[in-house]
C-alpha positions in Angstrom: -23.1 -86.9 -8.8 -26.8 -87.8 -9.1 -29.3 -84.3 -10.3 -32.0 -84.3 -8.6 -35.4 -82.6 -11.0 -36.4 -79.0 -9.8 -40.4 -78.1 -10.0 -41.2 -74.7 -10.8 -43.7 -74.4 -8.5 -44.7 -70.8 -10.1 -44.9 -72.3 -13.3 -47.2 -75.0 -12.2 -49.9 -72.4 -10.6 -49.4 -70.8 -14.0 -50.6 -74.0 -15.7 -53.5 -74.2 -13.5 -54.5 -70.8 -14.0 -54.5 -71.3 -17.8 -56.1 -74.5 -17.8 -59.5 -74.7 -18.4 -60.5 -77.5 -15.9 -61.5 -76.8 -12.0 -58.1 -74.9 -10.3 -58.0 -76.6 -6.9 -56.9 -74.3 -3.6 -56.5 -76.1 -0.9 -57.8 -79.7 0.0 -61.7 -79.7 -0.8 -61.6 -76.2 -2.6 -61.7 -75.1 -5.8 -62.8 -72.4 -8.0 -65.7 -72.1 -10.9 -68.0 -69.7 -12.6 -71.3 -70.2 -10.4 -74.6 -68.7 -12.0 -76.0 -66.0 -9.6 -79.3 -67.8 -9.9 -77.9 -70.8 -8.2 -76.6 -69.0 -5.2 -78.0 -68.4 -1.9 -77.0 -65.9 0.9 -76.5 -67.5 4.2 -79.0 -66.4 6.7 -76.6 -67.1 10.0 -74.5 -64.0 7.9 -72.8 -62.1 10.5 -73.4 -58.8 8.5 -76.9 -57.7 9.0 -77.0 -54.3 7.2 -75.9 -53.6 3.4 -75.8 -49.9 2.1 -77.6 -49.6 -0.6 -75.4 -46.2 -1.8 -71.9 -48.4 -1.5 -73.6 -51.4 -3.4 -74.5 -49.1 -5.9 -71.1 -47.8 -6.1 -69.5 -51.3 -6.0 -72.1 -52.5 -9.3 -70.9 -49.9 -11.0 -67.7 -50.8 -10.6 -68.2 -54.7 -11.2 -70.2 -53.5 -14.8 -67.0 -51.9 -15.5 -64.0 -54.4 -14.7 -65.7 -57.3 -13.5 -65.1 -59.1 -10.4 -61.4 -59.0 -8.7 -62.1 -61.3 -5.9 -64.2 -64.5 -6.3 -66.6 -64.8 -3.4 -66.4 -68.0 -1.4 -69.0 -70.7 -1.3 -70.0 -74.5 -0.3 -71.7 -76.4 -1.8 -75.3 -77.8 -0.6 -77.1 -81.3 -1.3 -79.4 -79.9 -3.4 -76.9 -78.5 -6.0 -77.3 -75.1 -5.0 -74.8 -72.7 -3.3 -74.6 -70.6 0.1 -72.3 -67.6 0.4 -69.5 -67.9 3.0 -68.4 -64.9 2.4 -68.5 -61.9 -0.5 -72.7 -61.3 -0.1 -72.0 -57.9 -0.6 -70.2 -58.7 -4.4 -72.9 -61.3 -4.9 -76.0 -58.5 -4.6 -73.6 -56.2 -6.9 -73.2 -58.5 -9.6 -77.0 -58.8 -9.6 -77.4 -55.1 -9.3 -74.6 -55.2 -12.2 -76.9 -57.6 -14.8 -74.3 -60.1 -14.6 -75.5 -64.1 -14.7 -72.2 -65.8 -13.1 -69.2 -64.9 -10.5 -66.3 -66.6 -9.8 -66.5 -67.9 -6.6 -64.6 -70.6 -4.5 -66.1 -73.8 -3.3 -65.5 -74.7 0.1 -66.6 -78.0 1.7 -67.6 -77.0 5.1 -70.2 -77.2 8.1 -72.4 -74.5 9.3 -70.4 -73.8 12.1 -67.4 -73.8 10.0 -69.3 -71.3 7.4 -70.6 -68.8 10.4 -66.8 -69.3 11.5 -65.2 -68.3 8.0 -67.9 -65.7 7.5 -67.4 -63.6 10.8 -63.6 -63.7 10.2 -63.5 -62.9 6.8 -66.3 -59.4 7.7 -63.7 -58.9 10.8 -60.7 -59.3 8.9 -62.3 -56.6 6.5 -64.0 -54.6 9.1 -67.3 -54.6 7.1 -69.4 -55.6 10.7 -70.5 -53.0 13.1 -70.1 -53.5 16.8 -73.1 -54.8 17.5 -73.3 -57.2 14.6 -69.7 -58.5 15.9 -71.3 -59.0 19.5 -74.5 -60.7 17.7 -72.1 -63.1 15.9 -70.1 -63.9 18.6 -73.2 -64.9 20.6 -74.6 -67.0 17.7 -71.3 -69.2 17.8 -71.5 -69.1 21.6 -75.4 -70.2 21.2 -75.8 -72.4 18.4 -72.4 -74.9 19.3 -72.0 -74.4 23.1 -69.1 -72.6 23.2 -67.2 -71.0 26.2 -65.8 -67.9 25.3 -62.3 -69.3 25.7 -63.3 -71.9 23.2 -64.5 -69.5 20.6 -61.3 -67.2 21.8 -59.1 -69.7 19.9 -61.5 -70.2 17.1 -61.7 -66.6 15.8 -58.4 -65.6 16.8 -59.3 -63.0 19.1 -58.2 -62.3 22.6 -61.1 -63.7 25.4 -61.3 -60.3 26.8 -61.9 -58.8 23.2 -64.9 -60.9 23.0 -66.3 -60.7 26.6 -66.4 -56.9 25.8 -67.9 -57.3 22.7 -70.7 -59.6 24.3 -71.3 -56.9 27.3 -73.0 -54.7 24.4 -75.8 -56.7 24.2 -76.5 -56.0 28.1 -76.9 -52.4 27.0 -80.7 -51.0 26.4 -82.1 -51.8 22.9 -81.8 -48.1 22.3 -78.0 -48.0 22.9 -77.7 -50.8 20.9 -79.3 -49.1 17.5 -77.5 -46.1 18.1 -74.4 -48.2 17.8 -75.2 -50.3 14.9 -76.0 -46.6 13.1 -73.0 -45.0 14.4 -74.6 -42.4 16.3 -72.3 -43.5 19.4 -68.8 -44.9 19.4 -67.7 -47.9 21.3 -66.3 -46.0 24.0 -69.8 -44.6 24.7 -71.0 -48.2 24.9 -68.4 -49.4 27.3 -68.6 -46.4 29.3 -72.6 -46.9 29.3 -71.9 -50.3 30.9 -69.8 -48.9 33.9 -73.8 -47.6 34.9 -75.4 -50.6 36.6 -79.0 -49.0 36.2 -80.7 -49.4 33.0 -82.4 -46.0 33.5 -79.2 -44.2 34.1 -77.7 -45.7 31.1 -80.7 -44.4 29.0 -81.0 -40.7 30.4 -76.7 -40.2 29.8 -77.5 -42.2 26.4 -80.2 -39.4 25.1 -78.0 -37.0 26.8 -74.6 -38.1 24.7 -77.1 -37.8 21.5 -78.4 -34.4 22.3 -75.0 -32.4 23.6 -72.8 -34.7 21.2 -70.9 -35.6 24.6 -66.9 -36.9 23.9 -66.3 -40.5 25.3 -64.0 -38.5 27.5 -66.8 -36.4 28.8 -69.2 -39.6 29.2 -66.7 -41.3 31.6 -66.0 -38.4 33.6 -70.0 -37.9 34.1 -70.3 -41.6 35.3 -67.3 -41.1 37.6 -69.3 -38.7 39.1 -72.8 -40.2 39.3 -71.0 -43.3 40.7 -68.9 -41.5 43.4 -72.1 -39.1 44.5 -74.9 -41.6 43.6 -77.4 -39.1 41.8 -77.7 -38.1 38.1 -78.4 -34.7 39.4 -74.5 -33.5 38.6 -74.7 -34.9 34.9 -77.3 -32.1 34.3 -75.1 -28.9 36.1 -72.2 -30.1 33.9 -74.2 -30.2 30.3 -73.3 -28.8 27.6 -75.5 -26.7 25.2 -78.0 -29.1 23.2 -77.8 -28.6 19.5 -80.2 -27.0 17.8 -83.2 -30.0 16.1 -82.3 -28.8 12.9 -78.5 -30.2 12.9 -79.0 -33.5 14.9 -80.9 -34.5 11.9 -77.9 -33.0 9.5 -75.8 -35.5 12.0 -77.6 -38.4 11.9 -77.8 -37.9 7.7 -74.0 -37.3 7.7 -73.0 -40.3 9.7 -75.3 -42.8 7.5 -74.1 -41.8 4.3 -70.3 -41.7 5.8 -70.9 -45.0 7.8 -68.8 -43.2 10.6 -69.7 -41.3 14.2 -69.8 -37.8 13.6 -69.8 -35.2 16.2 -71.1 -31.5 15.9 -70.6 -28.9 18.8 -71.9 -25.1 18.2 -70.8 -22.0 19.8 -73.4 -19.2 21.0 -72.7 -17.3 17.7 -73.5 -19.7 15.2 -70.6 -21.5 14.4 -69.2 -24.7 15.8 -66.9 -28.2 14.7 -67.5 -31.0 12.9 -65.6 -34.3 13.8 -65.4 -37.6 12.4 -64.2 -40.8 14.2 -61.9 -43.6 12.5 -60.4 -46.2 13.8 -57.2 -46.5 11.4 -55.6 -45.5 7.7 -58.0 -47.7 5.8 -61.4 -46.5 7.4 -60.0 -43.1 6.8 -59.3 -43.4 3.0 -63.0 -45.0 3.1 -64.8 -42.0 4.5 -62.8 -39.6 2.6 -64.1 -41.9 -0.6 -67.6 -41.6 0.8 -67.6 -38.3 1.4 -66.2 -37.0 -2.3 -68.3 -39.2 -4.2 -70.8 -37.9 -6.4 
């Protein structure tokens, strides 16, 4: 009986990792140490904001234990490299004093780079709602994609993409507040059910001043749509937050990167509520609260 020779795939992978030559991953991909001064940020990076305090914490971690997860780059025609995913790690590595960084090197078109960066950031939940919406809109405009085609490309339902794109129809102050975690996605979606931008802004300002929950906003909007008047909102409004508390709420929200609500009682007491999407975000918020 003929004996078939078996190949140890795991052993072969270990040999590749031990080798000093390039490690080839999938087709045209490789992993190498790349000098930081040869790397450029992607101008179409979906993420628009980088928290300086979190960058410093990441830089301290990198200085202590190095880079755990390689970044992803594509090689440009001029011999330089452009970031597909991992700009935070690249920035933090510079702060940590590194001169090079481990990176996967891929061949990708401009369109694929944008897609990969968007997908990577969404999977890591690093983007806020407005950044995701702008990234979707950029892909649609730049590459003439329909929402259906974009849905197939990024692996999201068409309705999910449509809901994000609708956020860009809100007045600019509302978009800025959503980006800065001053209101939730639920607040923004509720405001979209008001057709008049002036009404959207009026109710948005009350949300900021009085810390309305999403459910409260939905109830108020239902009243407005049924009665056709805004005055009903004011009659059911809660007591405004003291100005100093509004500032504290904004600073706390910025510190932990999450929506914060503060409510006060007539006697000066009250409570703080912090919104989170899942267990991972809760862990991140707790880490931010306990960081020195």
